[in-house]
N, C-alpha and C positions, 0 to 999 in steps of 0.2 A: 151736774158739774163734776161730781166725783167720778162718774162713769167715763166722762171725757178724759179726765186726768189719768184714769187707769189705762185707757187705750193709748195715750201718749207715752206713759211709762213703758208699755210693751214695746214701743218703738225707740226707746232710749232717752226720751226726755224725762228728766226727774228734777223736781224742785228741791231746794234745800229742805231739810227735815222741819226746820222752824216754820217754813211756809206751807209745806205739804201737809203738815199735821193739822192745819187750820182750814184747809180747802173745803171741808164739809160745810162751812158757814154759808157758802153760796148756794147750797141746796135749798135753803129756806126761801131765798129770794127768787130762784127759779120757779118754785112751786107756787108761791103767792102771785107772782106776775103772770104766770101762765093760767092759773086757776084761781082767780081772785076770791071766790067763796071758800077756798082752803084756809083762809086766815080766820075763819069764824068771826067775821066782822070786816070792816073796811081794811084794805091792805095798808093804807096809810096810818092806821092805828095799831098795826101789829108789829111795828118796828120803831124803836125810840131813837133819838138822835145819836146816843152812844153806840148803839148797835150799827146804825147806818155809817157812822164815821169809821168804825172798826172795819166794816166790810169795804168801804172805799179804799182805806189804806192798805188792806190786804190785796185788793184788786190791783192797786198800783205796784205793790211788791211783785206780784205774779207778772204783770206786764213788763216791769223792768227787767226781771230775770229772763223772760222769754225773749225780749229784744236782744239782750246780751248773748243768749244762747244762740239765736239765729245769726247775729253778727259774727260770733266767734266760730260758728260751724261752717261758714262759707267764705 
């Protein structure tokens, strides 16, 4: 995820710093969902409810910002 964000930044898309500084959180979910054995156990046991809720909340913030960015750019 951070790799994708770096590519987008090169093209002019930049998240507000309070969101962009947390984008690394998504890397964990990418790795565990793509490579389930990377969790050193069941993927469902590697993330607790608080972590999951934090990631969902951040994802919503990113999507809301991206929607506004696209809408305002065109």
